[in-house]
PDBQT receptor file of N, H, CA, C and O in Angstrom, charges set to zero:
ATOM      1  N   MET A   1     102.927  90.733 126.678  1.00  0.00    +0.000 N 
ATOM      2  CA  MET A   1     102.575  91.117 125.333  1.00  0.00    +0.000 C 
ATOM      3  C   MET A   1     101.173  90.593 125.026  1.00  0.00    +0.000 C 
ATOM      4  O   MET A   1     100.863  89.432 125.291  1.00  0.00    +0.000 OA
ATOM      5  N   ALA A   2     100.350  91.441 124.478  1.00  0.00    +0.000 N 
ATOM      6  H   ALA A   2     100.602  92.385 124.263  1.00  0.00    +0.000 HD
ATOM      7  CA  ALA A   2      98.981  91.049 124.149  1.00  0.00    +0.000 C 
ATOM      8  C   ALA A   2      98.970  90.174 122.904  1.00  0.00    +0.000 C 
ATOM      9  O   ALA A   2      99.803  90.331 122.012  1.00  0.00    +0.000 OA
ATOM     10  N   THR A   3      98.028  89.261 122.857  1.00  0.00    +0.000 N 
ATOM     11  H   THR A   3      97.351  89.132 123.582  1.00  0.00    +0.000 HD
ATOM     12  CA  THR A   3      97.894  88.407 121.680  1.00  0.00    +0.000 C 
ATOM     13  C   THR A   3      96.785  88.945 120.780  1.00  0.00    +0.000 C 
ATOM     14  O   THR A   3      95.845  89.587 121.247  1.00  0.00    +0.000 OA
ATOM     15  N   LEU A   4      96.910  88.677 119.511  1.00  0.00    +0.000 N 
ATOM     16  H   LEU A   4      97.674  88.155 119.132  1.00  0.00    +0.000 HD
ATOM     17  CA  LEU A   4      95.912  89.097 118.539  1.00  0.00    +0.000 C 
ATOM     18  C   LEU A   4      94.964  87.943 118.264  1.00  0.00    +0.000 C 
ATOM     19  O   LEU A   4      95.397  86.819 118.013  1.00  0.00    +0.000 OA
ATOM     20  N   HIS A   5      93.684  88.221 118.311  1.00  0.00    +0.000 N 
ATOM     21  H   HIS A   5      93.331  89.135 118.514  1.00  0.00    +0.000 HD
ATOM     22  CA  HIS A   5      92.692  87.219 117.962  1.00  0.00    +0.000 C 
ATOM     23  C   HIS A   5      91.371  87.908 117.655  1.00  0.00    +0.000 C 
ATOM     24  O   HIS A   5      91.121  89.027 118.103  1.00  0.00    +0.000 OA
ATOM     25  N   ASN A   6      90.543  87.239 116.900  1.00  0.00    +0.000 N 
ATOM     26  H   ASN A   6      90.746  86.330 116.536  1.00  0.00    +0.000 HD
ATOM     27  CA  ASN A   6      89.227  87.761 116.527  1.00  0.00    +0.000 C 
ATOM     28  C   ASN A   6      89.302  89.144 115.881  1.00  0.00    +0.000 C 
ATOM     29  O   ASN A   6      88.562  90.052 116.260  1.00  0.00    +0.000 OA
ATOM     30  N   ILE A   7      90.188  89.298 114.917  1.00  0.00    +0.000 N 
ATOM     31  H   ILE A   7      90.789  88.561 114.609  1.00  0.00    +0.000 HD
ATOM     32  CA  ILE A   7      90.333  90.571 114.224  1.00  0.00    +0.000 C 
ATOM     33  C   ILE A   7      89.392  90.567 113.023  1.00  0.00    +0.000 C 
ATOM     34  O   ILE A   7      89.441  89.668 112.184  1.00  0.00    +0.000 OA
ATOM     35  N   LYS A   8      88.546  91.574 112.955  1.00  0.00    +0.000 N 
ATOM     36  H   LYS A   8      88.507  92.305 113.637  1.00  0.00    +0.000 HD
ATOM     37  CA  LYS A   8      87.585  91.666 111.856  1.00  0.00    +0.000 C 
ATOM     38  C   LYS A   8      88.303  92.088 110.577  1.00  0.00    +0.000 C 
ATOM     39  O   LYS A   8      89.199  92.929 110.623  1.00  0.00    +0.000 OA
ATOM     40  N   PRO A   9      87.918  91.511 109.437  1.00  0.00    +0.000 N 
ATOM     41  CA  PRO A   9      88.547  91.863 108.161  1.00  0.00    +0.000 C 
ATOM     42  C   PRO A   9      88.455  93.354 107.845  1.00  0.00    +0.000 C 
ATOM     43  O   PRO A   9      89.376  93.919 107.255  1.00  0.00    +0.000 OA
ATOM     44  N   GLU A  10      87.362  93.989 108.229  1.00  0.00    +0.000 N 
ATOM     45  H   GLU A  10      86.614  93.530 108.709  1.00  0.00    +0.000 HD
ATOM     46  CA  GLU A  10      87.197  95.419 107.965  1.00  0.00    +0.000 C 
ATOM     47  C   GLU A  10      88.275  96.233 108.674  1.00  0.00    +0.000 C 
ATOM     48  O   GLU A  10      88.782  97.212 108.128  1.00  0.00    +0.000 OA
ATOM     49  N   ASN A  11      88.624  95.820 109.902  1.00  0.00    +0.000 N 
ATOM     50  H   ASN A  11      88.212  95.024 110.346  1.00  0.00    +0.000 HD
ATOM     51  CA  ASN A  11      89.668  96.517 110.654  1.00  0.00    +0.000 C 
ATOM     52  C   ASN A  11      91.039  96.300 110.030  1.00  0.00    +0.000 C 
ATOM     53  O   ASN A  11      91.855  97.220 109.984  1.00  0.00    +0.000 OA
ATOM     54  N   VAL A  12      91.293  95.089 109.550  1.00  0.00    +0.000 N 
ATOM     55  H   VAL A  12      90.630  94.341 109.588  1.00  0.00    +0.000 HD
ATOM     56  CA  VAL A  12      92.564  94.788 108.897  1.00  0.00    +0.000 C 
ATOM     57  C   VAL A  12      92.714  95.644 107.640  1.00  0.00    +0.000 C 
ATOM     58  O   VAL A  12      93.776  96.222 107.405  1.00  0.00    +0.000 OA
ATOM     59  N   LEU A  13      91.659  95.726 106.836  1.00  0.00    +0.000 N 
ATOM     60  H   LEU A  13      90.796  95.257 107.027  1.00  0.00    +0.000 HD
ATOM     61  CA  LEU A  13      91.701  96.540 105.624  1.00  0.00    +0.000 C 
ATOM     62  C   LEU A  13      91.954  98.006 105.960  1.00  0.00    +0.000 C 
ATOM     63  O   LEU A  13      92.745  98.667 105.288  1.00  0.00    +0.000 OA
ATOM     64  N   ARG A  14      91.303  98.509 106.972  1.00  0.00    +0.000 N 
ATOM     65  H   ARG A  14      90.659  97.972 107.518  1.00  0.00    +0.000 HD
ATOM     66  CA  ARG A  14      91.469  99.904 107.371  1.00  0.00    +0.000 C 
ATOM     67  C   ARG A  14      92.916 100.206 107.767  1.00  0.00    +0.000 C 
ATOM     68  O   ARG A  14      93.456 101.255 107.414  1.00  0.00    +0.000 OA
ATOM     69  N   VAL A  15      93.536  99.287 108.495  1.00  0.00    +0.000 N 
ATOM     70  H   VAL A  15      93.098  98.435 108.782  1.00  0.00    +0.000 HD
ATOM     71  CA  VAL A  15      94.926  99.493 108.920  1.00  0.00    +0.000 C 
ATOM     72  C   VAL A  15      95.865  99.492 107.719  1.00  0.00    +0.000 C 
ATOM     73  O   VAL A  15      96.740 100.353 107.619  1.00  0.00    +0.000 OA
ATOM     74  N   PHE A  16      95.696  98.539 106.808  1.00  0.00    +0.000 N 
ATOM     75  H   PHE A  16      94.986  97.840 106.888  1.00  0.00    +0.000 HD
ATOM     76  CA  PHE A  16      96.554  98.507 105.618  1.00  0.00    +0.000 C 
ATOM     77  C   PHE A  16      96.354  99.759 104.767  1.00  0.00    +0.000 C 
ATOM     78  O   PHE A  16      97.323 100.295 104.227  1.00  0.00    +0.000 OA
ATOM     79  N   GLU A  17      95.126 100.230 104.640  1.00  0.00    +0.000 N 
ATOM     80  H   GLU A  17      94.340  99.796 105.079  1.00  0.00    +0.000 HD
ATOM     81  CA  GLU A  17      94.866 101.433 103.850  1.00  0.00    +0.000 C 
ATOM     82  C   GLU A  17      95.493 102.666 104.497  1.00  0.00    +0.000 C 
ATOM     83  O   GLU A  17      95.952 103.562 103.789  1.00  0.00    +0.000 OA
ATOM     84  N   ARG A  18      95.521 102.726 105.801  1.00  0.00    +0.000 N 
ATOM     85  H   ARG A  18      95.149 101.998 106.376  1.00  0.00    +0.000 HD
ATOM     86  CA  ARG A  18      96.156 103.847 106.505  1.00  0.00    +0.000 C 
ATOM     87  C   ARG A  18      97.674 103.846 106.323  1.00  0.00    +0.000 C 
ATOM     88  O   ARG A  18      98.319 104.888 106.441  1.00  0.00    +0.000 OA
ATOM     89  N   THR A  19      98.239 102.674 106.035  1.00  0.00    +0.000 N 
ATOM     90  H   THR A  19      97.715 101.828 105.940  1.00  0.00    +0.000 HD
ATOM     91  CA  THR A  19      99.689 102.592 105.843  1.00  0.00    +0.000 C 
ATOM     92  C   THR A  19     100.088 102.681 104.374  1.00  0.00    +0.000 C 
ATOM     93  O   THR A  19     101.228 102.377 104.022  1.00  0.00    +0.000 OA
ATOM     94  N   GLY A  20      99.156 103.095 103.514  1.00  0.00    +0.000 N 
ATOM     95  H   GLY A  20      98.230 103.341 103.800  1.00  0.00    +0.000 HD
ATOM     96  CA  GLY A  20      99.502 103.359 102.126  1.00  0.00    +0.000 C 
ATOM     97  C   GLY A  20      99.063 102.327 101.106  1.00  0.00    +0.000 C 
ATOM     98  O   GLY A  20      99.310 102.510  99.914  1.00  0.00    +0.000 OA
ATOM     99  N   TRP A  21      98.425 101.254 101.528  1.00  0.00    +0.000 N 
ATOM    100  H   TRP A  21      98.225 101.105 102.496  1.00  0.00    +0.000 HD
ATOM    101  CA  TRP A  21      97.942 100.242 100.590  1.00  0.00    +0.000 C 
ATOM    102  C   TRP A  21      96.644 100.732  99.958  1.00  0.00    +0.000 C 
ATOM    103  O   TRP A  21      95.838 101.389 100.616  1.00  0.00    +0.000 OA
ATOM    104  N   ILE A  22      96.444 100.416  98.690  1.00  0.00    +0.000 N 
ATOM    105  H   ILE A  22      97.099  99.882  98.155  1.00  0.00    +0.000 HD
ATOM    106  CA  ILE A  22      95.287 100.872  97.933  1.00  0.00    +0.000 C 
ATOM    107  C   ILE A  22      94.392  99.672  97.611  1.00  0.00    +0.000 C 
ATOM    108  O   ILE A  22      94.855  98.647  97.112  1.00  0.00    +0.000 OA
ATOM    109  N   ASN A  23      93.115  99.826  97.908  1.00  0.00    +0.000 N 
ATOM    110  H   ASN A  23      92.739 100.659  98.313  1.00  0.00    +0.000 HD
ATOM    111  CA  ASN A  23      92.132  98.782  97.627  1.00  0.00    +0.000 C 
ATOM    112  C   ASN A  23      91.864  98.764  96.128  1.00  0.00    +0.000 C 
ATOM    113  O   ASN A  23      91.343  99.734  95.578  1.00  0.00    +0.000 OA
ATOM    114  N   LYS A  24      92.221  97.657  95.461  1.00  0.00    +0.000 N 
ATOM    115  H   LYS A  24      92.645  96.869  95.908  1.00  0.00    +0.000 HD
ATOM    116  CA  LYS A  24      92.022  97.537  94.018  1.00  0.00    +0.000 C 
ATOM    117  C   LYS A  24      90.800  96.699  93.676  1.00  0.00    +0.000 C 
ATOM    118  O   LYS A  24      90.666  96.236  92.543  1.00  0.00    +0.000 OA
ATOM    119  N   GLY A  25      89.921  96.501  94.626  1.00  0.00    +0.000 N 
ATOM    120  H   GLY A  25      90.030  96.877  95.546  1.00  0.00    +0.000 HD
ATOM    121  CA  GLY A  25      88.686  95.800  94.337  1.00  0.00    +0.000 C 
ATOM    122  C   GLY A  25      88.589  94.448  95.003  1.00  0.00    +0.000 C 
ATOM    123  O   GLY A  25      89.502  93.978  95.681  1.00  0.00    +0.000 OA
ATOM    124  N   GLN A  26      87.447  93.851  94.780  1.00  0.00    +0.000 N 
ATOM    125  H   GLN A  26      86.705  94.233  94.229  1.00  0.00    +0.000 HD
ATOM    126  CA  GLN A  26      87.149  92.572  95.399  1.00  0.00    +0.000 C 
ATOM    127  C   GLN A  26      86.702  91.584  94.342  1.00  0.00    +0.000 C 
ATOM    128  O   GLN A  26      85.906  91.916  93.464  1.00  0.00    +0.000 OA
ATOM    129  N   ARG A  27      87.206  90.395  94.428  1.00  0.00    +0.000 N 
ATOM    130  H   ARG A  27      87.852  90.125  95.142  1.00  0.00    +0.000 HD
ATOM    131  CA  ARG A  27      86.761  89.323  93.548  1.00  0.00    +0.000 C 
ATOM    132  C   ARG A  27      86.325  88.175  94.444  1.00  0.00    +0.000 C 
ATOM    133  O   ARG A  27      87.136  87.574  95.149  1.00  0.00    +0.000 OA
ATOM    134  N   GLY A  28      85.068  87.890  94.407  1.00  0.00    +0.000 N 
ATOM    135  H   GLY A  28      84.410  88.378  93.834  1.00  0.00    +0.000 HD
ATOM    136  CA  GLY A  28      84.547  86.881  95.319  1.00  0.00    +0.000 C 
ATOM    137  C   GLY A  28      84.593  87.408  96.739  1.00  0.00    +0.000 C 
ATOM    138  O   GLY A  28      84.036  88.465  97.037  1.00  0.00    +0.000 OA
ATOM    139  N   SER A  29      85.251  86.677  97.605  1.00  0.00    +0.000 N 
ATOM    140  H   SER A  29      85.703  85.818  97.363  1.00  0.00    +0.000 HD
ATOM    141  CA  SER A  29      85.306  87.086  99.010  1.00  0.00    +0.000 C 
ATOM    142  C   SER A  29      86.683  87.612  99.412  1.00  0.00    +0.000 C 
ATOM    143  O   SER A  29      86.976  87.709 100.603  1.00  0.00    +0.000 OA
ATOM    144  N   HIS A  30      87.529  87.951  98.443  1.00  0.00    +0.000 N 
ATOM    145  H   HIS A  30      87.290  87.871  97.475  1.00  0.00    +0.000 HD
ATOM    146  CA  HIS A  30      88.865  88.446  98.751  1.00  0.00    +0.000 C 
ATOM    147  C   HIS A  30      89.064  89.855  98.197  1.00  0.00    +0.000 C 
ATOM    148  O   HIS A  30      88.725  90.141  97.049  1.00  0.00    +0.000 OA
ATOM    149  N   VAL A  31      89.619  90.726  99.034  1.00  0.00    +0.000 N 
ATOM    150  H   VAL A  31      89.894  90.494  99.967  1.00  0.00    +0.000 HD
ATOM    151  CA  VAL A  31      89.934  92.088  98.638  1.00  0.00    +0.000 C 
ATOM    152  C   VAL A  31      91.421  92.141  98.303  1.00  0.00    +0.000 C 
ATOM    153  O   VAL A  31      92.252  91.644  99.064  1.00  0.00    +0.000 OA
ATOM    154  N   LYS A  32      91.755  92.744  97.165  1.00  0.00    +0.000 N 
ATOM    155  H   LYS A  32      91.080  93.148  96.547  1.00  0.00    +0.000 HD
ATOM    156  CA  LYS A  32      93.144  92.871  96.740  1.00  0.00    +0.000 C 
ATOM    157  C   LYS A  32      93.652  94.261  97.075  1.00  0.00    +0.000 C 
ATOM    158  O   LYS A  32      92.977  95.261  96.829  1.00  0.00    +0.000 OA
ATOM    159  N   LEU A  33      94.862  94.311  97.645  1.00  0.00    +0.000 N 
ATOM    160  H   LEU A  33      95.410  93.498  97.844  1.00  0.00    +0.000 HD
ATOM    161  CA  LEU A  33      95.498  95.567  97.998  1.00  0.00    +0.000 C 
ATOM    162  C   LEU A  33      96.848  95.666  97.296  1.00  0.00    +0.000 C 
ATOM    163  O   LEU A  33      97.596  94.691  97.239  1.00  0.00    +0.000 OA
ATOM    164  N   ILE A  34      97.156  96.848  96.761  1.00  0.00    +0.000 N 
ATOM    165  H   ILE A  34      96.547  97.641  96.807  1.00  0.00    +0.000 HD
ATOM    166  CA  ILE A  34      98.464  97.082  96.154  1.00  0.00    +0.000 C 
ATOM    167  C   ILE A  34      99.063  98.331  96.783  1.00  0.00    +0.000 C 
ATOM    168  O   ILE A  34      98.359  99.153  97.368  1.00  0.00    +0.000 OA
ATOM    169  N   LYS A  35     100.396  98.454  96.646  1.00  0.00    +0.000 N 
ATOM    170  H   LYS A  35     100.968  97.786  96.170  1.00  0.00    +0.000 HD
ATOM    171  CA  LYS A  35     101.091  99.628  97.175  1.00  0.00    +0.000 C 
ATOM    172  C   LYS A  35     102.167 100.034  96.180  1.00  0.00    +0.000 C 
ATOM    173  O   LYS A  35     102.983  99.205  95.777  1.00  0.00    +0.000 OA
ATOM    174  N   PRO A  36     102.176 101.300  95.780  1.00  0.00    +0.000 N 
ATOM    175  CA  PRO A  36     103.217 101.758  94.849  1.00  0.00    +0.000 C 
ATOM    176  C   PRO A  36     104.612 101.491  95.425  1.00  0.00    +0.000 C 
ATOM    177  O   PRO A  36     104.889 101.808  96.582  1.00  0.00    +0.000 OA
ATOM    178  N   GLY A  37     105.471 100.910  94.608  1.00  0.00    +0.000 N 
ATOM    179  H   GLY A  37     105.246 100.652  93.669  1.00  0.00    +0.000 HD
ATOM    180  CA  GLY A  37     106.825 100.595  95.037  1.00  0.00    +0.000 C 
ATOM    181  C   GLY A  37     106.978  99.234  95.678  1.00  0.00    +0.000 C 
ATOM    182  O   GLY A  37     108.099  98.822  95.977  1.00  0.00    +0.000 OA
ATOM    183  N   ASN A  38     105.884  98.524  95.900  1.00  0.00    +0.000 N 
ATOM    184  H   ASN A  38     104.974  98.859  95.658  1.00  0.00    +0.000 HD
ATOM    185  CA  ASN A  38     105.930  97.190  96.491  1.00  0.00    +0.000 C 
ATOM    186  C   ASN A  38     105.371  96.207  95.464  1.00  0.00    +0.000 C 
ATOM    187  O   ASN A  38     104.232  96.365  95.025  1.00  0.00    +0.000 OA
ATOM    188  N   PRO A  39     106.154  95.188  95.070  1.00  0.00    +0.000 N 
ATOM    189  CA  PRO A  39     105.700  94.261  94.021  1.00  0.00    +0.000 C 
ATOM    190  C   PRO A  39     104.627  93.269  94.481  1.00  0.00    +0.000 C 
ATOM    191  O   PRO A  39     104.037  92.581  93.648  1.00  0.00    +0.000 OA
ATOM    192  N   ASN A  40     104.367  93.184  95.775  1.00  0.00    +0.000 N 
ATOM    193  H   ASN A  40     104.846  93.743  96.452  1.00  0.00    +0.000 HD
ATOM    194  CA  ASN A  40     103.405  92.210  96.293  1.00  0.00    +0.000 C 
ATOM    195  C   ASN A  40     101.972  92.710  96.179  1.00  0.00    +0.000 C 
ATOM    196  O   ASN A  40     101.711  93.913  96.195  1.00  0.00    +0.000 OA
ATOM    197  N   ILE A  41     101.055  91.761  96.063  1.00  0.00    +0.000 N 
ATOM    198  H   ILE A  41     101.268  90.784  96.050  1.00  0.00    +0.000 HD
ATOM    199  CA  ILE A  41      99.626  92.032  96.111  1.00  0.00    +0.000 C 
ATOM    200  C   ILE A  41      99.088  91.291  97.330  1.00  0.00    +0.000 C 
ATOM    201  O   ILE A  41      99.239  90.075  97.449  1.00  0.00    +0.000 OA
ATOM    202  N   LEU A  42      98.463  92.034  98.227  1.00  0.00    +0.000 N 
ATOM    203  H   LEU A  42      98.340  93.022  98.130  1.00  0.00    +0.000 HD
ATOM    204  CA  LEU A  42      97.891  91.412  99.412  1.00  0.00    +0.000 C 
ATOM    205  C   LEU A  42      96.453  91.002  99.112  1.00  0.00    +0.000 C 
ATOM    206  O   LEU A  42      95.707  91.755  98.486  1.00  0.00    +0.000 OA
ATOM    207  N   SER A  43      96.074  89.830  99.549  1.00  0.00    +0.000 N 
ATOM    208  H   SER A  43      96.680  89.219 100.057  1.00  0.00    +0.000 HD
ATOM    209  CA  SER A  43      94.726  89.331  99.358  1.00  0.00    +0.000 C 
ATOM    210  C   SER A  43      94.135  89.026 100.731  1.00  0.00    +0.000 C 
ATOM    211  O   SER A  43      94.569  88.102 101.419  1.00  0.00    +0.000 OA
ATOM    212  N   ILE A  44      93.146  89.815 101.111  1.00  0.00    +0.000 N 
ATOM    213  H   ILE A  44      92.794  90.566 100.552  1.00  0.00    +0.000 HD
ATOM    214  CA  ILE A  44      92.533  89.683 102.432  1.00  0.00    +0.000 C 
ATOM    215  C   ILE A  44      91.150  89.051 102.277  1.00  0.00    +0.000 C 
ATOM    216  O   ILE A  44      90.300  89.600 101.575  1.00  0.00    +0.000 OA
ATOM    217  N   PRO A  45      90.910  87.899 102.925  1.00  0.00    +0.000 N 
ATOM    218  CA  PRO A  45      89.589  87.280 102.829  1.00  0.00    +0.000 C 
ATOM    219  C   PRO A  45      88.576  88.031 103.693  1.00  0.00    +0.000 C 
ATOM    220  O   PRO A  45      88.851  88.377 104.841  1.00  0.00    +0.000 OA
ATOM    221  N   VAL A  46      87.413  88.272 103.122  1.00  0.00    +0.000 N 
ATOM    222  H   VAL A  46      87.190  87.991 102.188  1.00  0.00    +0.000 HD
ATOM    223  CA  VAL A  46      86.345  88.956 103.848  1.00  0.00    +0.000 C 
ATOM    224  C   VAL A  46      85.141  88.027 103.847  1.00  0.00    +0.000 C 
ATOM    225  O   VAL A  46      84.287  88.091 102.963  1.00  0.00    +0.000 OA
ATOM    226  N   HIS A  47      85.089  87.161 104.855  1.00  0.00    +0.000 N 
ATOM    227  H   HIS A  47      85.782  87.108 105.573  1.00  0.00    +0.000 HD
ATOM    228  CA  HIS A  47      83.982  86.221 105.005  1.00  0.00    +0.000 C 
ATOM    229  C   HIS A  47      83.105  86.718 106.142  1.00  0.00    +0.000 C 
ATOM    230  O   HIS A  47      83.583  86.903 107.261  1.00  0.00    +0.000 OA
ATOM    231  N   LYS A  48      81.854  86.930 105.871  1.00  0.00    +0.000 N 
ATOM    232  H   LYS A  48      81.465  86.779 104.962  1.00  0.00    +0.000 HD
ATOM    233  CA  LYS A  48      80.945  87.497 106.858  1.00  0.00    +0.000 C 
ATOM    234  C   LYS A  48      80.907  86.649 108.125  1.00  0.00    +0.000 C 
ATOM    235  O   LYS A  48      80.656  85.444 108.081  1.00  0.00    +0.000 OA
ATOM    236  N   GLY A  49      81.157  87.298 109.238  1.00  0.00    +0.000 N 
ATOM    237  H   GLY A  49      81.361  88.277 109.274  1.00  0.00    +0.000 HD
ATOM    238  CA  GLY A  49      81.097  86.625 110.531  1.00  0.00    +0.000 C 
ATOM    239  C   GLY A  49      82.352  85.879 110.909  1.00  0.00    +0.000 C 
ATOM    240  O   GLY A  49      82.392  85.274 111.980  1.00  0.00    +0.000 OA
ATOM    241  N   LYS A  50      83.397  85.894 110.067  1.00  0.00    +0.000 N 
ATOM    242  H   LYS A  50      83.364  86.386 109.197  1.00  0.00    +0.000 HD
ATOM    243  CA  LYS A  50      84.627  85.173 110.383  1.00  0.00    +0.000 C 
ATOM    244  C   LYS A  50      85.778  86.145 110.571  1.00  0.00    +0.000 C 
ATOM    245  O   LYS A  50      85.924  87.116 109.827  1.00  0.00    +0.000 OA
ATOM    246  N   ALA A  51      86.583  85.868 111.570  1.00  0.00    +0.000 N 
ATOM    247  H   ALA A  51      86.464  85.080 112.174  1.00  0.00    +0.000 HD
ATOM    248  CA  ALA A  51      87.737  86.715 111.877  1.00  0.00    +0.000 C 
ATOM    249  C   ALA A  51      88.950  86.282 111.060  1.00  0.00    +0.000 C 
ATOM    250  O   ALA A  51      89.003  85.167 110.541  1.00  0.00    +0.000 OA
ATOM    251  N   ILE A  52      89.917  87.180 110.955  1.00  0.00    +0.000 N 
ATOM    252  H   ILE A  52      89.874  88.086 111.376  1.00  0.00    +0.000 HD
ATOM    253  CA  ILE A  52      91.184  86.869 110.296  1.00  0.00    +0.000 C 
ATOM    254  C   ILE A  52      92.049  86.110 111.293  1.00  0.00    +0.000 C 
ATOM    255  O   ILE A  52      92.202  86.548 112.433  1.00  0.00    +0.000 OA
ATOM    256  N   LYS A  53      92.610  84.989 110.886  1.00  0.00    +0.000 N 
ATOM    257  H   LYS A  53      92.485  84.633 109.960  1.00  0.00    +0.000 HD
ATOM    258  CA  LYS A  53      93.472  84.207 111.773  1.00  0.00    +0.000 C 
ATOM    259  C   LYS A  53      94.854  84.841 111.834  1.00  0.00    +0.000 C 
ATOM    260  O   LYS A  53      95.291  85.496 110.888  1.00  0.00    +0.000 OA
ATOM    261  N   ILE A  54      95.523  84.644 112.934  1.00  0.00    +0.000 N 
ATOM    262  H   ILE A  54      95.168  84.112 113.702  1.00  0.00    +0.000 HD
ATOM    263  CA  ILE A  54      96.805  85.297 113.195  1.00  0.00    +0.000 C 
ATOM    264  C   ILE A  54      97.877  84.893 112.183  1.00  0.00    +0.000 C 
ATOM    265  O   ILE A  54      98.705  85.725 111.811  1.00  0.00    +0.000 OA
ATOM    266  N   GLY A  55      97.884  83.652 111.734  1.00  0.00    +0.000 N 
ATOM    267  H   GLY A  55      97.212  82.976 112.036  1.00  0.00    +0.000 HD
ATOM    268  CA  GLY A  55      98.888  83.194 110.768  1.00  0.00    +0.000 C 
ATOM    269  C   GLY A  55      98.789  83.950 109.446  1.00  0.00    +0.000 C 
ATOM    270  O   GLY A  55      99.805  84.339 108.870  1.00  0.00    +0.000 OA
ATOM    271  N   LEU A  56      97.577  84.154 108.973  1.00  0.00    +0.000 N 
ATOM    272  H   LEU A  56      96.752  83.838 109.441  1.00  0.00    +0.000 HD
ATOM    273  CA  LEU A  56      97.369  84.896 107.733  1.00  0.00    +0.000 C 
ATOM    274  C   LEU A  56      97.792  86.345 107.909  1.00  0.00    +0.000 C 
ATOM    275  O   LEU A  56      98.427  86.920 107.025  1.00  0.00    +0.000 OA
ATOM    276  N   LEU A  57      97.449  86.929 109.030  1.00  0.00    +0.000 N 
ATOM    277  H   LEU A  57      96.934  86.462 109.748  1.00  0.00    +0.000 HD
ATOM    278  CA  LEU A  57      97.809  88.316 109.287  1.00  0.00    +0.000 C 
ATOM    279  C   LEU A  57      99.328  88.497 109.339  1.00  0.00    +0.000 C 
ATOM    280  O   LEU A  57      99.855  89.470 108.800  1.00  0.00    +0.000 OA
ATOM    281  N   LYS A  58     100.028  87.569 109.981  1.00  0.00    +0.000 N 
ATOM    282  H   LYS A  58      99.600  86.778 110.419  1.00  0.00    +0.000 HD
ATOM    283  CA  LYS A  58     101.489  87.643 110.044  1.00  0.00    +0.000 C 
ATOM    284  C   LYS A  58     102.107  87.517 108.650  1.00  0.00    +0.000 C 
ATOM    285  O   LYS A  58     103.059  88.226 108.323  1.00  0.00    +0.000 OA
ATOM    286  N   ASP A  59     101.563  86.614 107.831  1.00  0.00    +0.000 N 
ATOM    287  H   ASP A  59     100.789  86.039 108.096  1.00  0.00    +0.000 HD
ATOM    288  CA  ASP A  59     102.076  86.426 106.479  1.00  0.00    +0.000 C 
ATOM    289  C   ASP A  59     101.879  87.687 105.630  1.00  0.00    +0.000 C 
ATOM    290  O   ASP A  59     102.798  88.107 104.927  1.00  0.00    +0.000 OA
ATOM    291  N   GLN A  60     100.707  88.281 105.690  1.00  0.00    +0.000 N 
ATOM    292  H   GLN A  60      99.961  87.939 106.261  1.00  0.00    +0.000 HD
ATOM    293  CA  GLN A  60     100.422  89.487 104.923  1.00  0.00    +0.000 C 
ATOM    294  C   GLN A  60     101.276  90.658 105.405  1.00  0.00    +0.000 C 
ATOM    295  O   GLN A  60     101.725  91.475 104.602  1.00  0.00    +0.000 OA
ATOM    296  N   THR A  61     101.497  90.735 106.710  1.00  0.00    +0.000 N 
ATOM    297  H   THR A  61     101.131  90.071 107.362  1.00  0.00    +0.000 HD
ATOM    298  CA  THR A  61     102.320  91.802 107.261  1.00  0.00    +0.000 C 
ATOM    299  C   THR A  61     103.760  91.648 106.788  1.00  0.00    +0.000 C 
ATOM    300  O   THR A  61     104.432  92.638 106.501  1.00  0.00    +0.000 OA
ATOM    301  N   ARG A  62     104.229  90.419 106.707  1.00  0.00    +0.000 N 
ATOM    302  H   ARG A  62     103.684  89.614 106.940  1.00  0.00    +0.000 HD
ATOM    303  CA  ARG A  62     105.596  90.158 106.246  1.00  0.00    +0.000 C 
ATOM    304  C   ARG A  62     105.763  90.607 104.786  1.00  0.00    +0.000 C 
ATOM    305  O   ARG A  62     106.805  91.148 104.418  1.00  0.00    +0.000 OA
ATOM    306  N   LYS A  63     104.743  90.383 103.968  1.00  0.00    +0.000 N 
ATOM    307  H   LYS A  63     103.897  89.944 104.267  1.00  0.00    +0.000 HD
ATOM    308  CA  LYS A  63     104.793  90.779 102.558  1.00  0.00    +0.000 C 
ATOM    309  C   LYS A  63     104.703  92.286 102.380  1.00  0.00    +0.000 C 
ATOM    310  O   LYS A  63     105.174  92.828 101.380  1.00  0.00    +0.000 OA
ATOM    311  N   SER A  64     104.098  92.963 103.353  1.00  0.00    +0.000 N 
ATOM    312  H   SER A  64     103.716  92.522 104.165  1.00  0.00    +0.000 HD
ATOM    313  CA  SER A  64     103.848  94.387 103.207  1.00  0.00    +0.000 C 
ATOM    314  C   SER A  64     105.094  95.236 103.434  1.00  0.00    +0.000 C 
ATOM    315  O   SER A  64     105.057  96.446 103.212  1.00  0.00    +0.000 OA
ATOM    316  N   ARG A  65     106.164  94.646 103.860  1.00  0.00    +0.000 N 
ATOM    317  H   ARG A  65     106.194  93.663 104.041  1.00  0.00    +0.000 HD
ATOM    318  CA  ARG A  65     107.387  95.422 104.121  1.00  0.00    +0.000 C 
ATOM    319  C   ARG A  65     108.156  95.697 102.864  1.00  0.00    +0.000 C 
ATOM    320  O   ARG A  65     109.206  96.337 102.910  1.00  0.00    +0.000 OA
TER     321      ARG A  65
């Protein structure tokens, strides 16, 4: 099984948007995503030059279900 590492925030946002999440804007360095029918709000950090860590990605994926 391949491991995930060095995932760019732009790619993470693109994947969530393809699965029905809507970008509701950015405040500071975090982009907020919402999805109709899902009470959670996903907050993805977008820090220039920094990748998304696997723990954060797993947590956000768990909330997106």
